[in-house]
C-alpha positions as CSV (number, residue, x, y, z in Angstrom):
1,M,-76.0,-74.5,106.9
2,N,-76.5,-72.1,109.7
3,T,-76.1,-68.8,108.9
4,E,-77.9,-67.1,112.0
5,R,-75.4,-64.3,113.2
6,K,-74.1,-63.8,116.6
7,Y,-73.3,-60.2,116.9
8,E,-70.2,-58.6,118.7
9,P,-71.4,-56.3,121.9
10,I,-71.1,-52.6,121.7
11,K,-69.2,-51.2,124.7
12,E,-69.4,-47.5,125.6
13,S,-68.1,-45.2,128.4
14,R,-70.1,-42.8,130.3
15,G,-67.5,-41.6,133.0
16,W,-68.7,-42.9,135.9
17,Y,-70.2,-46.3,134.3
18,F,-70.2,-48.0,131.1
19,V,-72.3,-49.9,129.3
20,E,-72.3,-53.4,127.5
21,Y,-75.3,-53.9,124.9
22,R,-75.9,-57.3,123.3
23,P,-77.9,-58.1,120.4
24,P,-80.5,-61.0,120.9
25,Y,-79.2,-64.3,120.5
26,S,-80.5,-66.9,118.2
27,Q,-84.1,-67.4,119.2
28,E,-84.1,-64.9,122.3
29,K,-86.5,-62.4,122.3
30,F,-84.5,-59.5,124.0
31,A,-81.2,-57.8,123.9
32,T,-79.2,-57.5,127.1
33,L,-77.9,-54.0,128.4
34,N,-75.5,-53.8,131.5
35,L,-74.4,-50.7,133.0
36,V,-71.0,-51.4,135.0
37,I,-70.9,-48.9,137.6
38,V,-66.6,-47.9,138.2
39,E,-67.2,-45.2,140.5
40,K,-69.6,-44.5,143.9
41,A,-73.0,-43.6,143.0
42,S,-76.3,-43.7,144.6
43,V,-79.1,-45.9,144.3
44,T,-81.1,-43.2,142.7
45,D,-78.2,-42.3,139.9
46,I,-78.2,-45.9,138.9
47,V,-82.0,-46.3,138.3
48,N,-82.1,-43.1,136.6
49,A,-79.4,-44.1,134.2
50,M,-80.7,-47.6,133.8
51,E,-84.2,-45.8,132.4
52,M,-82.1,-43.2,130.5
53,E,-80.1,-45.9,128.8
54,M,-83.4,-48.0,128.2
55,Q,-85.0,-45.2,126.2
56,S,-81.8,-44.5,124.0
57,W,-80.8,-48.1,123.0
58,L,-84.9,-48.7,122.4
59,N,-84.7,-45.7,120.1
60,K,-81.4,-47.0,118.4
61,Y,-82.3,-50.6,118.1
62,P,-86.0,-51.3,118.8
63,V,-86.3,-54.7,120.0
64,P,-86.9,-55.6,123.8
65,I,-84.2,-54.8,126.2
66,L,-83.3,-56.4,129.6
67,V,-81.2,-53.7,131.6
68,S,-79.1,-54.8,134.9
69,A,-76.4,-52.9,136.8
70,F,-73.4,-54.3,138.2
71,D,-70.6,-53.1,140.4
72,N,-66.7,-53.2,140.0
73,K,-66.8,-56.6,141.6
74,D,-69.2,-58.0,138.8
75,D,-72.0,-58.2,141.3
76,L,-75.3,-57.5,140.4
77,Y,-76.7,-54.3,142.3
78,N,-79.5,-54.4,144.7
79,L,-82.2,-51.8,143.7
80,S,-84.9,-53.0,146.2
81,E,-85.0,-49.5,148.3
82,L,-86.3,-48.0,145.2
83,R,-87.7,-50.7,142.6
84,S,-89.4,-54.0,143.1
85,S,-87.0,-55.6,140.8
86,N,-83.2,-55.6,139.9
87,H,-83.8,-55.7,136.6
88,L,-85.6,-53.6,133.8
89,I,-87.2,-54.7,131.0
90,G,-88.8,-52.3,128.0
91,F,-90.1,-52.5,124.7
92,F,-92.2,-50.5,122.5
93,D,-96.0,-51.1,122.7
94,Q,-98.7,-51.5,119.7
95,N,-98.8,-47.8,119.5
96,G,-95.3,-47.3,119.1
97,K,-94.6,-45.8,122.8
98,P,-92.0,-47.1,125.4
99,D,-93.2,-49.8,127.6
100,L,-90.9,-49.9,130.8
101,H,-91.5,-52.7,133.6
102,W,-89.4,-53.1,136.8
103,S,-91.7,-55.8,137.9
104,S,-91.5,-59.2,137.0
105,F,-92.9,-60.0,133.5
106,K,-93.7,-63.0,131.7
107,Y,-91.7,-64.3,129.0
108,D,-94.7,-64.9,126.5
109,E,-95.9,-61.4,126.9
110,I,-92.5,-60.0,125.4
111,P,-92.9,-58.7,121.6
112,S,-91.4,-61.4,119.4
113,I,-90.1,-59.2,116.9
114,A,-86.3,-60.1,117.8
115,L,-87.3,-63.6,116.3
116,D,-87.7,-62.3,113.1
117,Q,-84.1,-63.1,112.0
118,K,-84.3,-61.2,108.6
119,Y,-85.5,-58.0,110.8
120,V,-82.7,-58.4,113.4
121,D,-80.0,-59.0,110.4
122,N,-81.0,-55.4,108.6
123,L,-81.1,-53.9,112.2
124,Y,-77.8,-54.7,112.8
125,S,-76.3,-54.9,109.9
126,K,-73.4,-52.3,110.6
127,L,-72.1,-54.6,113.7
128,D,-69.5,-57.2,113.3
129,F,-70.8,-60.8,113.4
130,K,-69.6,-64.3,113.1
131,T,-72.5,-66.9,111.7
132,Y,-73.0,-69.8,114.1
133,D,-71.4,-72.0,111.0
134,E,-68.1,-69.8,111.3
135,I,-68.2,-70.1,115.2
136,H,-68.5,-74.0,114.8
137,K,-65.5,-74.2,112.0
138,D,-63.5,-71.9,114.5
139,H,-64.1,-74.3,117.4
140,L,-63.1,-77.3,115.3
141,K,-59.9,-75.5,114.1
142,K,-59.2,-75.2,117.9
143,Q,-59.7,-78.8,118.6
144,Q,-57.5,-79.9,115.5
145,R,-54.7,-77.5,116.8
146,L,-55.0,-78.9,120.3
147,K,-54.8,-82.6,118.4
148,T,-51.7,-81.4,116.4
149,G,-50.2,-80.0,119.7
150,W,-50.3,-83.6,121.3
151,F,-49.3,-85.2,118.1
152,I,-46.1,-83.4,118.4
153,F,-45.7,-83.8,122.2
154,I,-46.0,-87.8,121.3
155,I,-43.6,-87.7,118.6
156,W,-41.2,-85.4,120.6
157,S,-41.4,-88.1,123.5
158,V,-40.9,-91.2,121.3
159,I,-37.7,-89.3,119.5
160,T,-36.5,-88.7,123.2
161,I,-37.0,-92.4,124.2
162,L,-35.1,-93.4,120.8
163,I,-32.3,-91.1,121.9
164,A,-32.2,-92.8,125.2
165,V,-32.1,-96.2,123.4
166,I,-29.4,-95.2,121.0
167,I,-27.2,-93.9,124.2
168,A,-28.0,-97.0,126.1
169,F,-26.6,-98.9,122.8
170,L,-23.5,-97.1,122.4
171,D,-22.9,-97.6,125.7
172,Y,-22.9,-100.9,125.6
173,Y,-20.7,-101.5,122.7
174,N,-18.6,-98.4,122.9
175,D,-15.6,-98.3,125.8
176,F,-15.2,-94.4,125.5
177,V,-19.2,-93.8,126.0
178,S,-19.1,-96.1,128.9
179,L,-15.9,-94.4,130.4
180,I,-18.1,-91.2,130.0
181,A,-21.2,-92.6,131.4
182,L,-19.1,-94.2,134.4
183,I,-17.7,-90.5,135.2
184,Y,-20.7,-88.8,134.8
185,S,-22.4,-91.4,137.5
186,L,-19.8,-91.0,139.9
187,F,-20.0,-87.3,139.6
188,R,-23.6,-87.6,140.2
189,A,-23.4,-89.9,142.9
190,I,-20.7,-87.7,144.9
191,Q,-22.8,-84.4,144.1
192,K,-25.7,-86.1,145.7
193,L,-23.7,-87.1,148.8
194,L,-22.4,-83.6,149.2
195,E,-26.0,-82.2,148.9
196,L,-27.1,-84.6,151.4
197,T,-24.8,-83.5,153.8
198,G,-25.1,-79.8,153.1
199,R,-21.5,-79.5,151.2
200,W,-22.4,-79.0,148.0
201,P,-23.2,-75.2,147.3
202,K,-27.2,-74.5,146.5
203,S,-28.1,-72.8,143.3
204,K,-30.1,-69.8,143.0
205,R,-33.0,-71.5,141.8
206,K,-33.0,-74.4,144.3
207,K,-32.6,-71.6,147.0
208,E,-35.3,-69.8,145.5
209,K,-37.4,-73.1,145.3
210,E,-36.7,-73.8,148.8
211,Q,-38.0,-70.5,150.1
212,E,-41.1,-70.9,147.9
213,E,-41.7,-74.2,149.6
214,L,-41.0,-72.9,153.1
215,L,-43.4,-69.9,152.4
216,K,-46.1,-72.4,151.3
217,N,-45.9,-74.6,154.1
218,H,-46.0,-71.6,156.4
219,Y,-49.3,-70.3,154.6
220,Y,-50.8,-73.7,154.6
221,Y,-50.1,-74.1,158.2
222,H,-51.9,-70.5,159.1
223,C,-54.7,-71.2,156.8
224,Q,-55.6,-74.4,158.5
225,M,-55.4,-72.7,161.9
226,N,-57.8,-69.9,160.5
227,P,-59.8,-71.5,157.8
228,E,-62.5,-68.4,158.0
229,G,-59.8,-65.9,157.5
230,F,-58.3,-67.9,154.5
231,Q,-61.8,-67.9,152.9
232,R,-62.2,-63.9,153.4
233,L,-59.0,-63.4,152.1
234,K,-59.6,-65.6,149.0
235,N,-62.8,-63.9,148.4
236,E,-61.2,-60.6,148.7
237,N,-58.8,-61.5,146.1
238,F,-61.1,-62.6,143.5
239,E,-62.9,-59.2,144.1
240,N,-59.7,-57.3,143.5
241,M,-59.1,-59.4,140.5
242,A,-62.5,-58.4,139.0
243,K,-61.9,-54.7,140.1
244,E,-58.7,-54.7,138.3
245,A,-60.5,-56.1,135.0
246,I,-63.3,-53.9,135.2
247,K,-61.0,-50.7,135.9
248,K,-58.8,-51.4,133.0
249,E,-61.6,-52.3,130.8
250,A,-63.3,-48.9,131.6
251,E,-60.2,-47.0,131.2
252,S,-59.9,-48.4,127.7
253,L,-63.4,-47.3,126.8
254,K,-62.6,-43.8,128.0
255,K,-59.7,-43.7,125.3
256,I,-62.0,-44.6,122.4
């Protein structure tokens, strides 16, 4: 039975950025702290904020922390003009003093205090969490729901086929049903003929679908003519989607 915990992250707004703190995963030596910059800021401001947040979260939860900064497109900030690394790692040394490193740091040199599960569980006891057994059970439930969905779909398909067979049976043995089927078939044939000759009025849905297909073909033609431009447009769309998601998250955190 795996009772190890996976804790929910802590998110807090700071105005021009927000932070997301994640406790250490199972058998991981450090927590992670991400600063997401939502307004224009200098590299100096970002570096200072990372160091300040490091001190604050270390005091609150004394386990090693890896700090990184991301822009509103979810891209890692390049801090090379001020620091030798884009990441900051910090922990308390043997004398109980904060030890911050901007340079590459060997994993073996990071204190192993976060590997003490009892200590970690006590430290984060007020945070929401799920055990890995609970996560596994939730995953099994999702799989079961998916299997149930497929089962219902298969049953529905079988019932649909049976109904078709029954109608065919009645069609063969019942003159009235045969007449209805004949009239319907003639109607569909006449409708198809009129559609092919352009005399059958198009439904609103069909007009919209034709317009959509026309636009798709138009866009596809121009994408083939300018693949580089299409790639730039696609990247821009992804960036805008990331910006919008981060903007909404920042606004929701400000309301808390």
